[in-house]
C-alpha positions as CSV (number, residue, x, y, z in Angstrom):
1,M,-0.5,-0.1,-0.3
2,N,1.4,3.3,-1.4
3,R,1.8,5.8,1.2
4,I,2.9,9.8,0.8
5,L,2.6,12.7,3.7
6,R,1.0,15.7,3.9
7,K,1.9,19.0,5.7
8,S,-0.2,18.5,8.6
9,A,-0.5,22.0,9.6
10,A,-1.8,21.9,6.4
11,L,-4.7,19.0,6.4
12,A,-5.0,18.6,10.1
13,G,-8.1,16.5,10.3
14,F,-7.1,14.8,7.4
15,S,-5.1,11.5,7.5
16,T,-0.9,12.3,7.0
17,A,-0.8,8.6,6.0
18,I,-2.1,8.8,2.8
19,L,-3.0,6.0,1.2
20,A,-2.8,6.6,-2.6
21,V,-5.3,5.0,-4.9
22,A,-4.1,6.5,-7.8
23,P,-0.3,5.5,-7.8
24,S,0.7,5.7,-11.2
25,C,-0.1,4.8,-14.4
26,T,0.9,2.1,-16.1
27,K,0.9,3.6,-20.1
28,D,3.0,6.7,-21.0
29,L,1.8,10.1,-20.2
30,D,-1.5,7.9,-18.9
31,R,-4.1,10.0,-16.8
32,T,-6.2,6.6,-15.8
33,P,-4.9,5.3,-12.5
34,T,-4.9,1.7,-11.6
35,Y,-6.4,1.0,-7.9
36,D,-4.3,-1.4,-5.7
37,L,-7.6,-1.7,-3.9
38,T,-11.1,-2.1,-4.6
39,T,-13.2,1.3,-4.4
40,D,-15.8,-0.8,-1.7
41,A,-12.5,-1.2,0.5
42,V,-11.1,2.2,0.0
43,Y,-14.5,3.7,1.2
44,K,-15.1,1.3,3.6
45,N,-15.3,4.0,6.3
46,F,-14.6,7.7,7.0
47,A,-10.7,7.3,7.3
48,G,-10.8,5.8,3.5
49,Y,-12.8,9.4,2.6
50,Q,-10.4,11.8,4.3
51,A,-7.1,10.0,2.8
52,V,-8.5,9.9,-0.5
53,A,-9.3,13.4,-0.6
54,A,-5.6,14.4,1.1
55,K,-4.2,12.0,-1.9
56,V,-6.7,15.0,-4.0
57,Y,-5.2,17.7,-2.9
58,S,-1.7,16.6,-2.6
59,G,-2.1,16.3,-6.4
60,F,-1.3,19.7,-7.4
61,A,2.1,19.4,-5.1
62,V,3.8,16.0,-5.1
63,T,4.4,13.7,-8.1
64,G,3.9,10.6,-6.8
65,P,3.3,8.4,-4.2
66,N,7.2,6.9,-3.7
67,G,8.9,9.9,-2.8
68,P,10.9,12.7,-4.7
69,D,13.7,10.2,-6.0
70,A,12.1,7.1,-7.2
71,T,12.0,6.0,-11.0
72,S,8.6,6.9,-11.8
73,G,5.5,9.4,-10.6
74,D,2.0,9.8,-11.0
75,V,2.6,10.7,-15.0
76,L,5.4,9.0,-16.9
77,G,7.4,9.8,-19.9
78,I,8.4,12.6,-18.2
79,D,11.3,13.2,-15.4
80,Q,9.2,12.8,-12.2
81,G,10.9,16.6,-10.7
82,T,9.7,18.3,-13.5
83,S,6.2,16.5,-13.5
84,D,5.3,18.3,-10.6
85,Y,2.1,20.4,-11.1
86,I,3.0,23.4,-9.9
87,R,6.5,23.4,-11.8
88,Q,4.4,22.5,-15.6
89,L,2.1,25.3,-14.5
90,W,4.3,27.8,-13.8
91,S,6.5,27.0,-17.1
92,A,3.8,27.3,-19.4
93,Q,2.9,30.9,-18.0
94,E,6.1,31.9,-17.2
95,L,8.7,30.7,-19.4
96,T,6.7,31.7,-22.8
97,T,6.5,35.7,-21.3
98,D,8.6,38.0,-20.9
99,E,8.8,37.1,-17.0
100,A,11.7,34.4,-17.0
101,V,14.4,32.7,-19.4
102,I,15.3,29.6,-18.6
103,A,19.4,28.0,-18.8
104,W,18.7,24.7,-18.9
105,S,18.8,22.8,-22.3
106,D,17.2,19.7,-21.6
107,P,15.3,18.3,-24.9
108,G,12.0,20.8,-24.7
109,V,12.7,23.0,-22.1
110,Q,13.5,26.2,-24.5
111,D,11.0,25.2,-27.0
112,W,9.0,27.2,-23.9
113,H,10.5,30.6,-24.2
114,N,11.4,30.4,-28.0
115,M,7.6,29.8,-28.5
116,N,8.2,26.8,-31.1
117,W,6.6,23.8,-29.0
118,T,5.1,20.9,-30.7
119,S,2.3,18.3,-30.0
120,N,4.9,15.9,-29.2
121,G,6.8,18.2,-26.8
122,V,7.7,16.2,-24.0
123,F,6.3,19.3,-21.6
124,I,3.1,19.8,-23.4
125,Q,2.3,16.2,-23.2
126,G,3.3,16.2,-19.1
127,L,1.5,19.1,-18.5
128,Y,-1.9,17.9,-20.4
129,S,-1.1,14.7,-18.4
130,R,-0.8,16.1,-15.2
131,I,-3.7,17.8,-15.9
132,L,-6.3,15.5,-16.7
133,Y,-4.6,13.0,-14.0
134,E,-5.5,15.1,-11.4
135,I,-9.1,15.5,-13.1
136,T,-9.1,11.9,-12.8
137,L,-8.5,11.8,-9.3
138,C,-11.5,14.5,-8.4
139,N,-13.5,12.1,-10.4
140,G,-12.4,8.7,-8.5
141,F,-13.5,10.8,-5.4
142,L,-17.0,11.9,-6.3
143,A,-18.1,8.9,-7.7
144,E,-18.2,7.1,-4.7
145,A,-19.3,10.4,-2.6
146,T,-22.6,10.3,-3.9
147,D,-25.3,10.7,-0.8
148,A,-26.1,7.3,-2.0
149,K,-22.6,5.7,-1.7
150,I,-21.9,7.7,1.5
151,A,-25.7,6.4,2.9
152,S,-24.7,2.6,2.2
153,R,-21.1,2.8,4.4
154,G,-22.1,3.3,7.9
155,L,-21.1,7.0,8.1
156,S,-21.8,8.6,10.8
157,A,-23.7,11.7,10.6
158,T,-21.2,14.1,11.9
159,E,-19.1,12.0,9.6
160,T,-21.7,12.2,6.4
161,Q,-21.4,15.8,7.0
162,Q,-17.1,15.9,6.7
163,V,-17.4,13.9,3.3
164,Q,-20.2,16.1,1.9
165,A,-17.4,19.1,3.0
166,F,-14.7,16.8,1.2
167,R,-17.1,16.6,-1.6
168,S,-17.6,20.4,-2.2
169,E,-13.6,20.8,-2.5
170,V,-12.6,18.1,-4.2
171,R,-15.3,19.7,-6.9
172,F,-13.7,23.3,-6.6
173,L,-10.3,21.3,-7.5
174,R,-11.7,19.5,-10.3
175,A,-12.7,23.3,-11.6
176,L,-9.0,24.5,-11.0
177,A,-7.9,21.6,-13.0
178,Y,-9.7,22.4,-16.0
179,Y,-9.9,25.7,-15.2
180,H,-5.9,25.5,-16.2
181,A,-6.8,23.5,-19.5
182,L,-9.2,25.8,-19.9
183,D,-6.6,28.2,-20.4
184,L,-3.8,26.3,-21.7
185,Y,-5.7,24.0,-23.7
186,G,-9.0,25.6,-25.0
187,N,-11.0,21.7,-26.1
188,V,-9.7,19.2,-24.3
189,P,-10.8,15.8,-23.0
190,F,-14.1,15.9,-20.8
191,P,-14.7,13.2,-18.5
192,T,-16.7,13.6,-15.0
193,E,-17.4,10.9,-12.5
194,A,-20.3,9.7,-14.4
195,D,-17.5,7.9,-16.8
196,Q,-15.6,4.9,-16.2
197,I,-12.6,5.1,-14.8
198,G,-10.0,2.9,-17.0
199,G,-13.3,2.1,-19.5
200,T,-12.8,1.4,-23.3
201,T,-14.7,4.3,-24.6
202,P,-12.3,7.9,-24.6
203,P,-13.5,10.6,-23.3
204,R,-15.7,13.0,-25.5
205,R,-14.2,16.6,-26.2
206,I,-15.6,19.6,-24.8
207,A,-15.5,23.0,-26.8
208,R,-13.9,25.9,-24.6
209,A,-17.1,27.9,-24.2
210,D,-19.2,25.0,-23.4
211,L,-16.2,24.2,-20.7
212,F,-16.4,28.0,-19.6
213,A,-20.0,27.0,-18.6
214,Y,-19.5,24.3,-16.9
215,I,-16.7,25.2,-14.8
216,E,-19.3,28.4,-14.3
217,T,-22.0,25.8,-13.4
218,E,-19.7,23.8,-10.9
219,L,-18.9,26.4,-8.7
220,K,-21.8,28.4,-8.5
221,A,-23.1,25.0,-6.9
222,I,-21.0,24.8,-4.4
223,E,-20.6,28.5,-3.9
224,T,-23.2,28.1,-0.3
225,T,-21.5,24.6,0.7
226,L,-18.2,25.3,0.8
227,V,-17.1,26.6,4.2
228,A,-17.4,30.6,4.9
229,P,-14.4,32.3,3.9
230,G,-11.0,32.2,6.1
231,Q,-12.8,29.5,8.0
232,N,-11.6,26.1,6.5
233,Q,-8.3,24.8,7.5
234,Y,-5.4,26.4,6.4
235,G,-4.2,24.8,3.3
236,R,-8.4,23.7,2.3
237,A,-10.7,25.3,-0.2
238,D,-13.5,27.7,1.2
239,Q,-16.0,30.4,-0.8
240,G,-13.3,32.8,-0.7
241,A,-11.2,30.6,-3.5
242,A,-14.2,29.4,-5.0
243,W,-15.1,33.6,-5.3
244,M,-11.4,34.3,-6.8
245,L,-11.3,31.2,-9.5
246,L,-14.6,32.3,-10.5
247,A,-13.2,36.2,-11.2
248,R,-10.4,35.3,-12.8
249,L,-12.8,33.0,-15.3
250,Y,-14.4,36.1,-15.4
251,L,-11.9,38.6,-16.1
252,N,-10.4,36.3,-18.9
253,A,-14.0,35.5,-20.5
254,K,-13.4,37.6,-23.8
255,T,-10.3,35.4,-24.3
256,Y,-12.5,32.0,-23.0
257,T,-15.9,32.5,-25.2
258,G,-15.7,36.0,-27.3
259,A,-17.9,37.8,-24.5
260,A,-16.7,39.6,-21.9
261,R,-18.2,39.5,-18.3
262,Y,-16.4,42.1,-16.4
263,A,-19.0,42.9,-14.3
264,D,-18.9,39.8,-13.0
265,C,-15.6,40.0,-12.2
266,A,-15.9,43.0,-10.4
267,T,-19.1,41.0,-8.1
268,Y,-16.7,38.3,-7.7
269,S,-13.6,40.2,-6.5
270,K,-15.7,42.5,-4.5
271,K,-17.1,39.2,-2.7
272,V,-13.4,38.1,-1.6
273,I,-12.5,42.0,-0.2
274,D,-15.6,42.6,1.4
275,S,-15.7,38.8,3.6
276,N,-13.4,40.5,5.4
277,A,-11.5,37.4,5.9
278,Y,-8.3,37.9,4.0
279,G,-6.1,41.1,4.4
280,L,-3.3,42.4,2.7
281,A,0.1,41.2,4.6
282,T,2.4,43.6,5.5
283,R,5.3,43.1,4.0
284,Y,5.5,42.0,0.7
285,T,8.1,39.3,1.0
286,N,6.8,37.1,4.0
287,L,4.2,36.2,1.3
288,F,6.7,34.2,-0.9
289,R,8.8,32.8,2.4
290,A,9.4,29.6,4.3
291,D,6.3,30.2,7.2
292,N,4.1,32.1,4.5
293,N,1.5,29.7,6.2
294,R,1.3,31.7,9.7
295,N,3.6,35.2,9.2
296,A,2.2,36.1,5.6
297,T,-0.6,38.3,7.6
298,S,-2.3,41.8,7.8
299,S,-1.7,44.1,11.0
300,T,-4.7,42.2,12.5
301,G,-3.7,38.7,11.9
302,K,-5.6,38.0,8.7
303,P,-4.1,36.1,6.0
304,E,-4.1,37.0,2.3
305,I,-3.4,34.1,0.9
306,I,-6.7,32.7,0.1
307,F,-5.7,29.3,-1.2
308,P,-1.9,27.8,-1.3
309,I,-0.7,24.6,-2.6
310,V,1.0,23.4,0.5
311,Y,4.5,22.5,0.9
312,D,6.8,20.8,3.6
313,G,10.7,20.1,3.3
314,K,10.1,17.1,5.1
315,L,6.9,15.9,4.6
316,T,6.0,16.6,0.7
317,Q,9.7,16.6,-1.1
318,T,9.6,17.2,-4.2
319,Y,12.0,18.7,-7.1
320,G,9.0,21.0,-8.3
321,G,7.1,23.5,-6.9
322,T,8.7,26.7,-4.8
323,T,12.2,24.1,-4.5
324,F,12.1,24.3,-8.4
325,L,10.8,28.7,-8.1
326,T,13.6,28.7,-5.1
327,H,16.6,26.6,-6.4
328,A,15.9,27.2,-10.2
329,A,16.9,31.2,-9.5
330,V,20.2,30.7,-7.5
331,S,23.6,30.1,-9.3
332,G,24.6,26.6,-9.3
333,T,28.1,27.9,-9.3
334,A,30.4,28.9,-6.9
335,D,29.7,32.3,-7.7
336,A,30.7,35.1,-5.2
337,N,28.2,37.6,-5.7
338,W,25.5,34.6,-5.1
339,K,25.4,33.2,-1.6
340,P,22.4,29.5,-1.5
341,S,22.2,30.5,2.4
342,R,20.7,33.9,1.7
343,Y,17.7,31.9,0.4
344,G,17.7,29.2,2.9
345,I,19.3,26.7,0.7
346,G,22.7,24.5,0.3
347,G,23.2,25.1,-3.1
348,G,21.7,27.0,-6.7
349,W,20.6,24.8,-9.9
350,G,21.8,28.2,-12.6
351,G,18.2,28.2,-14.3
352,I,16.1,30.8,-14.3
353,R,16.1,34.6,-14.7
354,T,13.4,37.3,-16.1
355,T,14.2,40.4,-19.0
356,H,14.3,43.6,-18.8
357,R,10.9,43.9,-19.3
358,L,10.2,43.3,-16.3
359,Y,13.0,44.7,-14.7
360,D,12.1,48.2,-16.8
361,L,8.8,48.0,-14.8
362,F,10.1,48.7,-11.7
363,P,11.8,52.3,-12.1
364,D,12.7,52.9,-8.4
365,T,13.9,48.8,-7.3
366,V,14.8,51.2,-3.5
367,A,11.4,52.1,-2.6
368,D,9.5,49.6,-4.0
369,S,9.4,46.5,-2.0
370,R,8.7,44.1,-4.9
371,G,11.4,44.9,-7.4
372,K,14.0,43.2,-6.0
373,F,16.5,41.2,-8.4
374,Q,20.3,39.9,-7.9
375,T,22.1,42.2,-10.0
376,A,25.4,40.8,-9.6
377,G,27.4,38.8,-11.5
378,Q,24.3,39.3,-13.9
379,T,23.6,41.2,-17.6
380,L,20.4,42.7,-18.0
381,D,20.9,41.5,-21.4
382,I,20.4,38.0,-22.4
383,T,22.8,37.5,-25.4
384,S,22.5,33.4,-24.5
385,Q,19.4,31.8,-23.2
386,T,21.4,28.5,-21.6
387,D,24.1,30.2,-19.7
388,F,22.2,31.4,-16.1
389,K,24.7,35.2,-16.1
390,Y,22.6,36.5,-18.8
391,G,19.7,38.2,-17.5
392,Y,18.7,39.6,-13.8
393,V,16.9,37.3,-11.4
394,P,14.0,38.4,-9.4
395,I,14.6,37.8,-5.3
396,K,10.9,36.1,-4.8
397,Y,10.8,32.8,-3.3
398,R,12.6,31.6,-0.4
399,N,13.5,28.8,2.2
400,L,13.8,31.2,5.1
401,T,10.9,32.0,7.7
402,S,10.2,36.0,7.6
403,T,12.7,36.3,10.6
404,G,15.3,35.6,8.3
405,V,15.6,31.1,10.2
406,A,16.2,28.8,7.0
407,G,13.6,26.3,6.3
408,S,13.4,22.6,8.2
409,D,15.2,21.4,5.0
410,P,18.1,23.0,2.5
411,T,16.9,21.1,-0.4
412,F,13.4,20.4,-0.5
413,V,12.1,24.2,0.5
414,D,8.6,25.0,3.1
415,T,7.4,27.8,0.9
416,D,4.0,27.6,0.0
417,F,2.6,28.6,-3.6
418,P,0.4,31.5,-3.1
419,M,-2.7,30.3,-6.1
420,F,-5.2,32.9,-5.2
421,R,-4.3,35.7,-2.8
422,L,-6.0,39.4,-1.8
423,A,-4.0,41.5,-3.8
424,D,-5.2,40.0,-7.3
425,A,-8.6,40.2,-6.1
426,Y,-7.8,44.8,-6.0
427,L,-5.8,44.0,-9.0
428,M,-9.2,42.1,-10.8
429,Y,-11.7,44.5,-9.5
430,A,-9.5,47.6,-10.8
431,E,-8.6,46.1,-14.6
432,A,-12.8,45.4,-14.3
433,A,-14.1,48.9,-12.9
434,L,-11.5,50.8,-15.7
435,N,-13.4,48.1,-18.6
436,G,-17.1,49.6,-17.4
437,G,-17.9,46.7,-14.8
438,G,-17.6,48.4,-11.8
439,D,-16.7,51.8,-9.8
440,Q,-13.3,53.5,-10.7
441,T,-13.5,55.4,-7.4
442,L,-13.5,52.0,-5.7
443,A,-10.8,50.7,-8.5
444,V,-8.3,53.5,-7.7
445,T,-8.6,52.5,-3.3
446,Y,-7.8,49.3,-4.2
447,M,-5.3,49.9,-6.1
448,N,-3.7,52.0,-3.7
449,L,-4.4,49.9,-1.1
450,V,-2.4,46.9,-3.3
451,R,0.9,49.8,-4.1
452,R,0.8,51.4,-0.2
453,R,2.3,48.2,0.7
454,A,4.5,48.2,-1.7
455,Y,5.7,51.2,-1.1
456,Q,6.4,50.1,2.7
457,G,3.2,52.2,3.8
458,S,4.5,55.2,1.8
459,A,2.3,57.4,0.1
460,A,4.7,57.5,-2.8
461,G,3.7,55.1,-4.7
462,D,-0.1,56.3,-4.7
463,V,-1.5,56.8,-8.2
464,T,-5.0,58.7,-9.9
465,L,-8.0,57.1,-12.6
466,A,-5.9,59.2,-14.4
467,T,-2.6,57.6,-14.5
468,M,-4.4,54.2,-14.4
469,T,-6.7,55.4,-17.6
470,S,-3.9,57.2,-20.1
471,D,-2.1,54.7,-20.1
472,P,-3.9,51.1,-21.5
473,Y,-1.0,48.8,-20.4
474,F,-1.1,50.7,-16.7
475,I,-2.7,47.4,-15.1
476,L,-0.9,44.7,-17.2
477,N,2.1,46.5,-16.0
478,E,1.4,46.5,-12.3
479,R,0.0,43.0,-12.5
480,A,3.2,41.9,-13.5
481,R,5.3,44.3,-10.6
482,E,2.5,42.5,-8.0
483,L,2.0,39.0,-9.2
484,H,5.2,38.2,-11.4
485,W,6.2,34.5,-11.2
486,E,3.4,33.8,-9.5
487,G,1.9,31.8,-12.8
488,T,-0.8,35.0,-14.1
489,R,2.1,36.2,-16.9
490,R,0.8,34.6,-20.4
491,S,-3.1,34.6,-19.1
492,D,-2.4,38.7,-19.0
493,L,-0.7,39.0,-22.1
494,I,-3.3,37.1,-23.6
495,R,-6.3,40.0,-22.6
496,F,-4.4,42.6,-23.3
497,D,-3.5,41.0,-26.8
498,R,0.7,41.4,-26.1
499,F,1.6,37.8,-26.4
500,V,1.2,36.8,-29.8
501,G,-0.6,37.4,-33.1
502,S,-0.2,40.0,-35.9
503,S,-2.4,43.1,-34.6
504,V,0.0,46.6,-34.0
505,S,-0.3,45.9,-30.2
506,A,1.5,42.3,-30.5
507,T,4.0,42.6,-32.9
508,S,5.1,46.1,-31.2
509,Y,5.4,44.0,-28.0
510,T,8.4,42.2,-28.1
511,W,11.1,40.3,-25.7
512,P,14.3,38.4,-26.0
513,W,13.7,35.6,-27.6
514,K,10.7,36.1,-28.0
515,G,9.8,34.1,-30.9
516,G,13.7,32.3,-31.1
517,V,15.5,35.5,-32.6
518,M,17.4,37.3,-29.6
519,A,15.6,40.7,-29.7
520,G,12.3,39.1,-30.0
521,T,9.8,38.8,-32.9
522,T,6.4,38.2,-33.6
523,V,4.7,34.9,-32.9
524,P,1.8,33.7,-34.8
525,A,-1.9,33.8,-33.3
526,Y,-2.0,30.3,-33.0
527,R,0.6,30.0,-30.3
528,A,-2.4,31.7,-27.3
529,L,-2.9,27.6,-26.8
530,L,-1.2,24.8,-26.9
531,P,-1.7,21.9,-28.8
532,I,-3.7,18.6,-27.7
533,P,-0.7,16.5,-28.0
534,T,-1.0,13.5,-30.5
535,S,-0.6,10.7,-28.3
536,D,-3.9,11.8,-26.9
537,L,-4.9,12.5,-30.1
538,S,-4.0,8.9,-31.5
539,V,-6.4,6.9,-29.1
540,N,-9.0,9.4,-28.5
541,P,-11.1,10.0,-31.6
542,N,-13.0,12.1,-30.6
543,L,-10.2,14.8,-30.1
544,T,-9.7,17.9,-32.5
545,Q,-6.6,19.2,-32.5
546,N,-6.7,23.0,-31.7
547,P,-5.4,25.2,-35.2
548,G,-2.3,25.2,-36.5
549,Y,-0.9,22.5,-35.1
């Protein structure tokens, strides 16, 4: 029986020794788990439901049931450390943009920034498979968590209520995974709990606009059944998480469906804000430290992080997640300019940096606490992608606590990944309002709350409505200043028509090595979506390749 461990602070009340009912796939980049036990044996009591729910949560954080150094994980055909959900998602959302380049030359890794990926690429397949594997885990749980099946297993009234709460959370997690599929791949396979896992009939295809509607319906269906904002155990989904996902869905609605939904984005952003369950952390840097589960809080003690992916240096060891984000941003050589101990780690991997486009957004890197870069020993210009010394490095994630104490392990990082946080709710409301979906005066107030925290309490960074409206890319740039390296940049650039295509705004905005050219070049519009992997097209006749591939 396979076991993994979860961070106890994140899932207190869940079993810490987790039964992995979906240990690993038997085919290359398969998404269908094979079971060690029958469902009746796994779900025979409340502990079984707890264990599987924990496995579903851990699917976003760890790569398999046998630890980080096992020869294989949940998804085969890709290096296990690389296959981590957050590492794959981050790479697709950041390495494809002006916010990140990577020095490594592993097959396929440079394709992200050069924007020349193919439907046979290992990372295209790995991310797709990781997302659908997570959906499969969710479907497996939900198929066994119907009211009828819960009743048949003799759970107490209290246990029944808890399993029903898990059910709502798992529906949220499935909606989150489907959102990533919607954003990245568009038209994808659509299995639900009604489909037989491992059956002979391949999943049907769902069009992008229909998947948007499905995610919206799911989130609204669980809106009242999730725990109130800020009232669930840390690391578990609550209403605030669902509202944030709805707001982000609506923010990008025009991309996904052709119709803008800015008023709805403003409504759900404001639900998060008005819940009064969250507060801006007093220090921006605390959001990305090893104790951000405790100390990324406001002056009133309210957390800023609404929904994290939880990592622990001892209990959720992986070479993905924040372990990747911390180590890969530190030089792997004995350069005197770099001290891994400043990041709470034993050594660096010499991988990820940024382009001048991000650095240029911080005209005052002293006053703005978000604009911290390692520049010593680095050059701003990137004349070579595969040499780490070319490109400044944002100082973002560290395996140090807010008081400077190193994390529990020098290799595996304790820092949690902030999937959703309050500052983004403020920024989404501001963008929606500037597009006619909300109160513009309130938008300025929200924007200045974020900026004043960035300027360490000073009004020096305050802006006016005129400032925000005079530059059509002000919000886009502010999102980069606040949210860089948090996995939103690709989606943001697409929404502002600065990612791909031949429009004036798209062709006028390039960055180093965009399109594989050192000075940057225009990229065809079809690159706004990733291709459906050839491996899945070959076995599922219901699927259709995205245009251009």
